[in-house]
Residue, then its C-alpha position, 0 to 999 in steps of 0.5 A: m850419949k855413947i857412940e859405938r861403931d857398928e861392926r855388923r857385916f851384911d852377908f850378900h851370898d843369899i841375894g847374890l844367889a837370888i840374882k843369879r837364879a833370876r838372871e838364869a830364869s830370864g835367859m840372860t848371861q853374866e856377860q849380858l847383865a854386866y853390859i847392862v849394869d856397866r860392870a865386868p862379867r867377873t864382877i857379876m860372877y863374884n856378886e852371884n857366887d862369892g857374895q861380893h858386895p856390889s855398889l849400891n847403884t849396881f845392886y839397885q839395878m839388878v834387884t829392880m831389873f829382876d823384881i827381887s824383894v830384899d826385905q827377907y834379906f835385910y829384915p830376917s827377924k820380920n820374916k819369921g816364917s819357916e826356913c822352907r817358906k823362905r827358900i820357896d819365896a826366894m825360888l819364886n822370886a826367880l821365876d817368870e810369869k809362865e813358871l809362876k802360873i805352873v806353880e799356881a796350878t800345882i798348888q791349886a791341884m794339891k788343895q783340891a786333892k786335899e779337899t777330896e781326901v778330907q771328904e772321903 
């Protein structure tokens, strides 16, 4: 059996952006998040903006705190939906319950309008 080194490198930019959006949606500052996960605020800034990889424990704390699903980032080939759907999913992950209800009502209104249009 031939053993080869895996040279792939995970791009953290998209997850960092999802964390940033979720943090901002919750009203939390980088300083507050840094305090919670016991890191320097500049580390949070680097994770969110520069795609710097956090430690596994810090990563786990942040994605579970903000309820961010990482499957779409770790298994992109299993998420073969359109790019637009992926962007929308990422944005939805950053919304709080009140904002999600607004999105849900908007979609329902769009469906009703479409049904009415088809009947005419």
